[in-house]
C-alpha positions in Angstrom: 0.0 -0.1 0.1 1.3 3.4 -0.8 1.1 6.0 1.7 1.3 9.6 1.0 3.4 12.2 3.0 2.7 14.9 3.3 -1.2 14.2 3.6 -3.3 14.5 0.6 -6.8 16.1 0.6 -8.9 13.2 1.6 -11.9 15.4 2.2 -12.1 16.0 -1.8 -11.5 12.5 -2.7 -14.4 11.4 -0.3 -16.6 14.1 -1.7 -16.0 13.0 -5.4 -16.9 9.4 -4.4 -20.1 10.5 -2.4 -18.9 9.0 0.9 -19.4 11.8 3.4 -23.0 11.9 4.8 -22.3 13.9 7.9 -19.4 15.8 9.4 -18.9 17.5 12.8 -17.9 20.7 10.7 -18.0 20.6 7.1 -16.0 24.0 6.4 -13.2 23.1 8.7 -12.7 19.3 8.5 -11.0 19.6 5.4 -8.2 22.0 6.1 -7.7 20.3 9.6 -7.0 17.0 7.9 -4.6 18.6 5.6 -2.8 20.4 8.3 -0.9 17.2 9.6 -1.4 13.6 10.0 -4.2 12.6 12.0 -5.3 9.4 13.9 -8.8 8.1 13.4 -10.7 5.0 14.0 -13.5 2.8 13.2 -14.9 0.0 15.3 -16.2 -3.4 14.2 -18.1 -5.7 16.7 -17.3 -9.2 16.6 -20.8 -10.8 16.1 -19.3 -13.4 14.0 -16.0 -15.2 13.3 -15.7 -13.2 10.1 -16.4 -9.9 8.7 -18.8 -9.7 6.0 -19.7 -7.4 3.1 -21.5 -4.8 5.2 -18.2 -4.1 7.0 -16.2 -3.9 3.6 -16.9 0.1 3.1 -15.6 0.6 6.7 -12.3 -1.2 6.0 -11.9 0.6 2.8 -12.3 3.8 4.5 -9.5 3.3 7.0 -7.4 2.3 3.7 -8.3 5.5 2.3 -7.3 7.6 5.3 -4.1 5.6 5.5 -3.4 5.9 2.0 -3.8 9.4 2.4 -1.1 9.7 5.3 -3.3 9.4 8.4 -3.1 6.8 11.0 -6.2 4.4 11.3 -6.9 2.5 14.4 -9.2 -0.6 13.7 -11.0 -1.4 17.1 -12.6 -4.8 17.6 -15.3 -4.5 20.1 -14.5 -7.3 22.6 -16.3 -5.4 25.1 -19.2 -3.6 23.1 -19.7 -6.8 21.2 -20.8 -8.3 24.7 -23.6 -5.9 24.8 -24.8 -5.2 21.2 -25.3 -1.9 19.4 -29.0 -1.0 19.1 -28.3 1.4 16.1 -30.5 0.4 13.1 -32.2 -2.7 14.9 -35.8 -3.3 15.7 -34.9 -5.9 18.4 -32.2 -6.8 20.7 -29.3 -8.7 19.3 -28.8 -12.2 21.2 -25.9 -12.1 23.7 -23.1 -14.3 22.5 -21.1 -16.4 25.1 -17.8 -15.2 26.1 -15.7 -17.7 24.6 -17.6 -17.1 21.2 -16.8 -13.6 21.4 -13.1 -14.4 22.2 -12.9 -16.6 19.3 -14.6 -13.9 17.0 -12.3 -11.3 18.0 -9.3 -13.2 17.0 -10.6 -14.2 13.9 -11.6 -10.7 12.8 -8.0 -9.1 14.1 -6.6 -11.6 11.6 -8.8 -10.5 9.0 -8.1 -6.8 9.2 -4.4 -7.4 9.2 -4.9 -8.3 5.4 -6.4 -4.7 4.4 -4.2 -2.4 6.5 -0.6 -1.7 6.6 0.7 -2.5 10.2 4.4 -2.0 9.5 6.3 0.3 11.5 5.9 3.9 10.1 4.3 7.4 10.6 1.0 6.1 9.4 1.3 2.7 10.7 -2.3 1.1 11.5 -3.2 0.1 15.1 -5.3 -2.8 16.1 -7.1 -2.6 19.6 -9.7 -4.4 21.4 -11.8 -2.4 23.8 -12.0 -5.4 26.2 -8.6 -4.4 27.2 -9.5 -1.2 29.0 -13.3 -1.7 29.6 -12.4 -4.9 31.7 -10.5 -2.9 34.1 -13.8 -1.0 35.2 -16.1 -1.9 37.9 -19.7 -1.0 37.4 -19.7 1.7 40.3 -16.4 3.1 39.1 -17.7 3.3 35.4 -20.9 5.0 36.6 -18.7 7.6 38.7 -16.1 8.2 36.2 -18.0 8.0 32.8 -21.7 7.8 33.4 -22.1 11.1 35.4 -21.0 12.8 32.4 -24.0 11.7 30.1 -27.3 13.7 30.6 -30.2 11.3 30.0 -32.4 13.7 28.1 -29.6 14.1 25.6 -29.0 10.1 25.0 -32.9 9.9 24.5 -32.7 12.4 21.7 -30.2 10.5 19.9 -31.9 8.7 16.7 -30.5 5.4 17.4 -32.4 5.5 20.7 -35.6 7.5 19.9 -36.3 5.5 16.7 -35.9 2.3 18.8 -38.2 3.4 21.4 -40.8 4.5 18.8 -40.9 1.7 16.6 -40.4 -1.4 18.7 -43.0 -3.0 20.9 -40.0 -4.7 23.1 -38.5 -1.2 23.7 -35.0 -1.0 24.6 -33.1 -2.9 27.6 -31.0 -1.0 29.8 -27.9 -3.2 28.5 -28.3 -1.7 25.1 -28.9 1.6 26.1 -25.7 1.5 27.6 -23.9 0.7 24.5 -23.6 4.5 23.7 -21.4 5.0 27.1 -19.2 2.1 26.1 -18.6 3.5 22.6 -18.3 7.0 23.7 -15.6 6.0 26.4 -13.6 4.3 23.6 -13.3 7.5 21.9 -11.9 9.4 24.8 -9.7 6.4 25.7 -8.2 6.3 22.2 -7.5 10.1 22.2 -5.7 9.7 25.7 -3.5 6.8 24.6 -3.2 7.1 20.9 -4.0 10.8 20.2 -7.1 9.9 18.3 -9.3 12.7 17.3 -11.6 11.5 14.5 -14.1 8.7 14.6 -15.7 7.5 11.3 -18.6 5.2 10.7 -21.8 4.5 8.9 -24.5 7.1 9.1 -26.4 4.9 11.5 -23.6 5.3 14.0 -24.0 9.2 14.2 -25.6 9.3 17.6 -22.9 7.1 19.1 -20.2 9.2 17.4 -21.4 12.3 18.7 -21.6 11.0 22.1 -18.1 10.3 22.1 -17.5 14.0 20.9 -19.6 14.9 23.7 -17.9 13.0 26.5 -14.5 13.9 25.2 -15.5 17.8 25.8 -17.2 17.0 29.2 -14.3 14.7 30.6 -11.2 16.2 29.5 -12.1 19.5 27.5 -10.9 18.5 24.2 -12.4 18.8 20.5 -13.1 15.3 18.8 -14.4 15.1 15.2 -16.8 12.7 13.2 -17.6 11.7 9.8 -20.0 9.3 8.6 -20.8 7.7 5.1 -24.1 6.9 3.8 -25.7 3.9 5.0 -24.9 1.0 2.4 -28.2 -0.2 0.6 -29.1 -1.2 -2.7 -31.5 0.6 -5.0 -34.3 -1.6 -4.0 -33.5 -0.4 -0.2 -32.2 -3.8 1.0 -28.8 -4.2 3.0 -25.7 -4.8 1.3 -24.3 -8.5 1.6 -27.4 -10.5 1.9 -28.6 -12.8 -0.6 -30.8 -15.9 -0.8 -28.0 -18.0 0.1 -27.0 -16.1 3.1 -24.3 -13.6 4.0 -21.5 -12.7 1.8 -18.7 -13.1 4.2 -14.9 -11.9 3.7 -13.5 -15.3 4.9 -12.9 -17.7 1.8 -14.1 -20.6 3.8 -17.3 -19.0 4.4 -17.9 -17.5 1.1 -15.6 -18.7 -1.7 -13.8 -16.2 -4.1 -16.0 -17.6 -6.8 -19.3 -16.8 -4.8 -17.9 -13.2 -3.8 -17.0 -12.5 -7.3 -20.5 -13.5 -8.5 -21.8 -11.4 -5.8 -20.4 -8.2 -7.4 -21.0 -9.5 -11.0 -24.8 -9.5 -10.3 -25.0 -5.9 -8.9 -28.0 -4.1 -10.4 -27.3 -1.5 -13.2 -28.8 1.0 -10.8 -26.2 0.6 -8.2 -23.1 -0.5 -10.0 -21.5 2.9 -10.8 -22.0 4.3 -7.2 -20.3 1.0 -5.8 -17.3 1.6 -8.2 -17.0 4.9 -6.5 -17.7 3.5 -3.0 -15.3 0.6 -3.0 -12.8 1.0 -5.7 -9.7 3.1 -6.2 -11.1 4.4 -9.8 -9.9 7.9 -10.5 -12.1 10.5 -12.0 -10.7 9.9 -15.3 -10.9 6.3 -15.1 -14.6 6.7 -13.8 -15.7 8.9 -16.8 -14.4 6.3 -19.2 -16.1 3.6 -17.3 -19.2 5.3 -17.3 -19.3 6.0 -21.0 -18.7 2.3 -21.8 -21.4 1.4 -19.0 -24.0 3.7 -20.8 -23.1 2.9 -24.6 -23.9 -0.9 -23.6 -25.1 -1.9 -20.1 -25.5 -5.5 -21.0 -21.5 -5.8 -21.5 -21.7 -5.4 -17.6 -18.3 -3.6 -18.2 -18.7 -2.0 -14.8 -19.7 -5.0 -12.9 -17.0 -6.8 -14.1 -14.4 -4.1 -13.1 -16.0 -4.0 -9.7 -15.8 -7.6 -9.0 -12.3 -7.9 -10.2 -11.1 -5.2 -8.0 -13.0 -6.1 -5.0 -12.3 -9.8 -5.3 -8.4 -8.9 -5.7 -8.5 -6.7 -2.6 -10.4 -9.3 -0.5 -9.0 -12.7 -1.8 -5.7 -11.4 -3.4 -4.6 -12.2 -6.8 -4.9 -16.0 -6.6 -8.5 -15.8 -5.4 -9.3 -13.6 -8.4 -7.7 -16.0 -10.8 -9.8 -18.7 -9.3 -13.1 -16.8 -9.5 -12.4 -15.9 -13.0 -11.5 -19.4 -14.0 -14.7 -20.7 -12.3 -16.8 -18.1 -14.2 -15.2 -19.2 -17.6 -16.3 -22.7 -16.7 -20.0 -21.5 -16.7 -19.2 -20.2 -20.3 -18.1 -23.3 -21.7 -14.3 -23.9 -20.8 -13.0 -27.2 -20.2 -12.8 -28.5 -16.4 -10.1 -30.2 -15.3 -7.2 -30.3 -12.6 -9.4 -28.7 -10.1 -9.6 -29.4 -6.3 -12.7 -31.1 -4.7 -13.1 -27.9 -2.6 -13.1 -25.6 -5.6 -15.5 -27.6 -7.7 -17.9 -28.1 -4.6 -17.9 -24.2 -4.3 -18.3 -23.5 -7.8 -21.2 -25.9 -8.5 -22.5 -26.0 -4.9 -26.0 -25.1 -6.1 -26.5 -27.5 -9.0 -28.0 -30.9 -8.6 -25.8 -33.6 -7.5 -25.2 -37.4 -7.0 -22.7 -39.7 -5.3 -21.7 -42.9 -6.4 -19.1 -45.5 -5.1 -15.6 -45.0 -6.6 -15.4 -48.5 -7.8 -17.7 -48.0 -10.7 -15.1 -46.1 -12.3 -13.1 -48.9 -12.7 -12.8 -50.7 -16.2 -14.8 -50.7 -18.2 -16.3 -47.9 -16.3 -19.7 -46.2 -15.6 -22.0 -45.8 -18.7 -22.8 -42.1 -19.5 -26.3 -42.8 -20.0 -26.3 -44.3 -16.5 -24.4 -41.1 -15.1 -27.0 -38.6 -16.6 -29.8 -40.6 -14.9 -28.0 -40.9 -11.6 -27.3 -36.9 -11.2 -30.8 -36.0 -12.4 -29.9 -34.6 -15.5 -32.0 -37.1 -17.5 -35.2 -38.7 -15.7 -34.7 -42.1 -18.0 -32.2 -43.8 -19.9 -33.8 -43.2 -23.2 -33.9 -39.3 -22.4 -30.1 -39.8 -21.8 -29.4 -41.4 -25.2 -31.4 -39.0 -26.9 -29.3 -36.0 -25.2 -26.2 -37.7 -26.1 -27.4 -38.5 -29.7 -28.5 -34.7 -30.3 -24.9 -33.5 -29.2 -26.4 -32.0 -25.8 -24.3 -34.1 -23.4 -21.0 -32.8 -21.9 -18.6 -34.3 -19.3 -16.6 -31.6 -17.7 -17.5 -29.2 -20.4 -16.3 -31.5 -23.3 -19.0 -32.6 -25.7 -19.6 -36.4 -25.9 -21.3 -37.8 -29.1 -20.5 -41.5 -28.5 -23.5 -43.3 -27.0 -21.4 -46.1 -25.6 -19.3 -43.4 -23.6 -18.1 -44.9 -20.1 -16.8 -42.9 -17.5 -13.5 -43.8 -15.7 -11.0 -42.3 -13.4 -9.5 -40.7 -16.3 -12.7 -38.3 -16.6 -12.4 -37.1 -13.2 -12.0 -33.1 -12.9 -10.8 -33.4 -9.5 -9.9 -36.1 -7.0 -13.4 -37.1 -6.7 -15.7 -35.3 -8.9 -17.0 -35.2 -12.4 -19.1 -32.4 -13.7 -21.8 -33.1 -16.1 -23.7 -30.8 -18.4 -26.9 -31.1 -20.9 -27.5 -28.1 -23.0 -26.0 -24.8 -22.4 -26.7 -24.2 -18.7 -27.9 -27.5 -17.1 -25.1 -28.6 -14.9 -24.8 -31.4 -12.2 -22.0 -32.7 -9.8 -21.3 -36.2 -9.5 -19.1 -37.4 -6.6 -17.3 -40.9 -6.5 -16.5 -41.8 -3.0 
């Protein structure tokens, strides 16, 4: 990662990308950030053992600030994760066991190290866990040192609290109500120990951010700053990172590089140019060129392919991108060979499948007619023969016209899998165990 010294005008870049929703001082924040390198932070609560697409913009925002010459702090909420943030929620989050939280914190810390530069230097990133300082407080001590600085009427006026009280039949528990105090104190602690003066987050975090700014003023008389980006939703109003198949995770063992790539390839035309600005390093000139290509023929999905490539490379590296693009070519007819079982399972996980004992591949082999029936691509042997005769049967994307074709170990596309296809898009996975 290239880090600029002296600092560059990050606010101008964020405005170009539409990534500023609110700041504590629109006129002063740009010059303030250009004066000298600043330390800022964003938080990530460990509600799972991986971050997901919904966290990706926060990670990229920290990267942008670091590349502009500022020092980012990535805070993993080992303490706040034990409470649960009520912001944007209509009901209370389930409380996770402490051992689960500890495991999640460790996994997320390892993930964040892939995106930020922690090597020694002026803008070296810092990784912290707020459990380190919150666990030292006793209940009475926290009330005396922190709680006394929070007027309840101010807390009740925050959107994240007021909207929850108005819309939820269950109301708001004292535990969730206290979340704001914990996050606010994080900001003060990070200022005192790391010189952190800026907190960034999604627009739903504005109440928590301003609570920290207010606490800094009341407790220690300092001016702190806040900046939010727009809440990340699709043009249909749904949250990013959710599909019919489930959450799109950043961990490859939970969402494969191919599935991750396909998520972005399938971005709606109404969203894609906005997401290119939000998530990639596209320059103004490159953006205009891409936008012209997109307008000329949206069906080419040029913008979607650019977005998918850039984000898959960022999250899964060049090797993950190569795997994802190779898998995509499989669906466009490229011959399938020399893969791994895990790779093919992730690519073809949603297609019909079957399993047969491996010894059926021993000589003389398994008749292709029987294989097509076994995996559900043909209902009967007669239908299977007709498909082969008409040139519509494929083994690992190679057309087979021989009605007598038998499958042997030489036809395996991976140690234990053969991919069968009929027509242009009807795939099936056949395992041999």
